[in-house]
C-alpha positions in Angstrom: 1.4 24.6 0.5 0.8 24.1 4.1 -1.8 24.4 6.9 -1.8 23.1 10.5 -3.2 19.7 11.1 -6.3 19.8 13.4 -5.5 18.6 17.0 -6.7 15.1 17.7 -8.4 14.9 14.3 -7.6 11.2 14.2 -9.4 10.3 17.5 -12.7 9.3 16.1 -11.7 8.2 12.6 -12.9 4.7 11.7 -10.1 2.3 11.0 -9.3 1.8 7.4 -10.0 -1.7 5.9 -6.3 -2.4 5.9 -5.7 -1.4 9.5 -2.8 0.6 8.1 -1.1 3.4 10.0 -1.0 5.2 6.7 -4.8 5.5 6.2 -7.8 7.0 7.8 -11.3 6.0 6.8 -13.7 8.9 7.2 -16.8 7.7 5.3 -18.4 5.0 3.2 -21.5 2.9 3.5 -21.7 -0.9 3.9 -21.2 -1.5 0.1 -19.5 1.5 -1.5 -19.0 1.5 -5.3 -16.0 3.8 -5.4 -12.9 4.7 -3.3 -11.5 8.2 -3.1 -7.9 8.3 -1.8 -6.8 11.8 -0.7 -3.3 12.9 -0.1 -2.5 16.0 2.0 -0.4 19.0 1.4 3.0 19.6 3.0 2.6 19.8 6.7 -1.0 18.5 6.4 -2.6 15.4 7.8 -5.4 13.1 6.9 -7.7 15.1 9.1 -7.6 17.9 6.5 -10.1 15.8 4.5 -12.4 14.8 7.3 -15.0 17.5 6.6 -15.5 16.0 3.1 -17.2 12.9 4.8 -20.4 14.9 5.4 -20.6 15.8 1.7 -20.0 12.3 0.3 -22.7 9.7 -0.5 -22.5 6.2 1.0 -21.4 4.9 -2.4 -18.0 6.6 -1.9 -15.4 5.4 0.6 -13.1 8.2 1.6 -9.5 7.1 2.5 -7.1 9.9 3.6 -3.4 9.3 3.8 -1.6 10.0 7.1 2.0 10.9 6.5 4.5 10.0 9.3 5.8 12.6 11.7 2.5 14.2 12.8 -0.5 13.6 15.1 -0.7 9.9 16.1 2.3 9.1 13.8 4.6 11.8 15.3 7.2 9.2 16.4 7.1 7.1 13.2 10.1 7.4 10.9 9.8 9.9 8.1 10.2 8.9 4.5 13.7 9.7 3.1 12.4 10.9 -0.3 9.4 11.0 -2.7 10.1 7.5 -4.0 10.0 6.0 -0.5 6.9 8.0 0.4 5.0 6.9 -2.7 6.2 3.3 -2.2 4.9 3.2 1.4 1.6 4.7 0.4 1.3 2.1 -2.4 1.9 -0.7 0.1 -1.0 0.7 2.2 -3.5 1.1 -0.6 -2.6 -1.9 -2.7 -5.0 -4.3 -0.8 -7.9 -1.8 -1.2 -8.1 -1.4 -5.0 -10.9 -3.9 -5.3 -13.3 -1.3 -6.8 -12.9 1.8 -9.1 -11.0 4.5 -7.3 -9.7 8.1 -7.8 -6.7 9.9 -6.4 -7.0 13.5 -5.1 -3.9 15.4 -4.0 -3.5 19.0 -2.8 -0.3 20.9 -3.3 2.5 18.4 -2.4 -0.2 15.8 -2.3 -0.7 16.2 -6.1 2.9 15.2 -6.7 2.5 12.3 -4.3 -0.7 11.2 -6.1 1.1 11.3 -9.5 4.0 9.3 -8.2 1.6 6.8 -6.5 -0.2 6.2 -9.8 3.1 5.5 -11.5 4.1 3.1 -8.7 0.8 1.3 -8.8 1.3 0.9 -12.6 4.8 -0.4 -12.1 3.3 -3.1 -9.8 0.7 -3.9 -12.4 -2.1 -3.0 -10.1 -5.4 -1.3 -11.1 -4.9 2.4 -12.1 -7.1 5.2 -10.9 -10.2 6.1 -12.8 -9.2 9.7 -12.5 -6.5 11.8 -10.8 -7.3 15.2 -9.3 -4.3 17.5 -8.9 -4.9 20.6 -6.8 -2.9 23.7 -6.1 0.4 22.8 -7.7 2.0 22.8 -11.1 3.0 19.5 -12.6 6.0 17.5 -11.4 9.1 18.7 -13.2 7.6 22.1 -13.8 6.7 23.3 -10.3 9.0 26.0 -9.0 10.9 24.7 -5.9 13.3 26.4 -3.5 15.3 25.6 -0.3 12.8 26.6 2.4 13.4 23.3 4.2 16.9 24.7 5.0 15.7 28.1 6.2 15.0 29.3 9.7 11.8 28.8 11.6 10.9 32.5 11.0 11.4 32.2 7.3 9.3 29.0 7.2 6.6 30.6 9.2 6.5 33.6 6.9 5.9 31.2 4.0 3.0 29.7 5.8 1.5 33.2 6.3 2.1 34.0 2.6 0.2 30.9 1.4 -2.6 31.2 4.0 -4.4 28.4 5.7 -2.3 28.5 8.9 -3.8 30.3 11.9 -1.6 33.0 13.3 -2.6 31.7 16.8 -0.9 28.4 15.9 2.3 30.2 14.8 2.2 32.4 18.0 2.1 29.3 20.3 5.6 28.0 20.7 4.5 24.4 21.3 2.1 24.2 18.3 4.5 26.2 16.1 7.3 23.6 16.8 5.0 20.7 15.9 3.7 22.3 12.7 7.2 23.4 11.5 8.7 20.0 12.2 6.2 18.4 9.8 6.4 21.2 7.3 10.2 21.2 7.2 10.2 17.5 6.6 7.6 17.6 3.8 9.3 20.6 2.2 12.5 18.7 2.1 10.8 15.9 0.2 9.1 18.1 -2.3 12.0 20.5 -2.8 14.5 17.7 -3.5 12.1 15.8 -5.6 13.2 15.3 -9.2 10.6 13.1 -11.2 12.2 10.5 -13.5 11.2 10.4 -17.2 8.4 7.9 -17.7 5.7 7.2 -20.2 2.6 9.4 -19.4 -0.4 8.0 -17.5 -3.5 6.9 -19.3 -6.1 8.2 -16.8 -7.9 11.6 -17.1 -6.3 14.4 -15.1 -8.3 17.1 -13.4 -6.4 20.2 -12.4 -8.0 22.4 -9.7 -6.7 25.7 -8.3 -7.7 29.0 -6.8 -7.6 32.1 -9.0 -5.3 33.9 -6.6 -3.1 31.0 -5.6 0.5 32.1 -5.6 1.6 28.6 -6.4 -0.7 27.9 -9.4 -3.0 30.9 -10.2 -4.9 31.6 -13.4 -1.9 32.8 -15.3 0.0 29.6 -14.9 -3.0 27.3 -15.2 -3.3 28.2 -18.9 0.2 26.9 -19.7 -0.8 23.4 -20.7 -2.9 23.2 -17.5 0.2 24.0 -15.4 2.1 21.3 -17.2 -0.3 18.5 -16.2 -1.6 18.1 -19.8 1.7 16.6 -20.9 1.6 13.8 -18.2 -1.4 11.8 -19.5 -2.6 10.5 -22.9 -6.1 11.0 -21.7 -8.1 14.3 -21.3 -6.9 17.0 -19.0 -9.6 19.3 -17.5 -9.0 22.5 -15.6 -11.3 24.0 -12.9 -10.5 27.4 -11.3 -12.2 28.4 -8.1 -12.3 31.7 -6.3 -9.7 31.8 -3.6 -6.0 31.4 -2.7 -3.9 28.3 -2.2 -6.4 26.9 0.3 -9.4 27.7 -1.9 -10.7 24.2 -1.2 -11.5 24.9 2.4 -14.2 27.7 1.8 -15.2 26.0 -1.5 -15.3 22.5 0.0 -18.8 21.8 -1.2 -18.1 22.9 -4.8 -14.8 20.9 -4.9 -16.4 17.7 -3.6 -19.3 18.1 -6.1 -16.8 18.5 -9.0 -15.0 15.4 -7.9 -18.2 13.3 -7.6 -19.5 14.4 -11.0 -16.2 13.3 -12.6 -16.2 10.1 -10.7 -19.7 9.2 -11.7 -22.4 11.7 -12.7 -25.1 9.6 -10.9 -23.5 10.6 -7.6 -24.9 14.1 -7.9 -27.8 13.7 -10.3 -30.2 11.5 -8.4 -28.8 8.1 -9.0 -29.7 5.0 -7.0 -28.4 6.4 -3.7 -30.6 8.3 -1.2 -28.0 11.1 -0.6 -29.2 14.5 -1.6 -27.5 16.1 -4.5 -25.0 18.8 -3.7 -26.1 22.1 -5.2 
């Protein structure tokens, strides 16, 4: 569920249109047609999605959410629970929904994306064209524990189990402390999260996972798409990639291509843009 956030990844990010501390704008031309809002995993940061910028055409503006308690937001107050987190993110993105948009969340971020969509609907704001849920079973069905209450050694072992966290980071006392502080906070949010009963969403859901992901591998993904199929009245699609919980790092190009094709096929099939199609 976690990976270290890249040091100083925020330094050269262009300011999001809202000038919000919650958002980083990594790409987008002068007149983009779509917005892709990405939500990180537990312990992750907006910088996790920065490499996607090189794979996106100018028609797509990439906005990545920066949770408090890490990088340049290390001293910002942390959200008390999932409802507060989703509400704060909704405040940040609400002024930016002036064009079709999609939500992409990985691991904990998929639950945040789902809660965000519900919060935007509650506010009678435009709903996402599509929601991409990666690396986690659906809210209400995902298995949770009490890792946020465990020792640093136990929490570190969990990061090793899931992959995506460099052993060098865990061996460095300073970096380890920074990473585990953010991880523990995010684990508390996701492990105490109990989604309320609400009507399903109406946007298509796309579930992505690695075939050896210990959180949502091939075995679980076939159970009503990990439970996600019950959370929308629209179509639910499943895509399984080779890899573990952080399959989307080595398979970045394939994941971005899949997202673009679902957002608008012209983005990868020689539409009006000049960006070369991703193979």
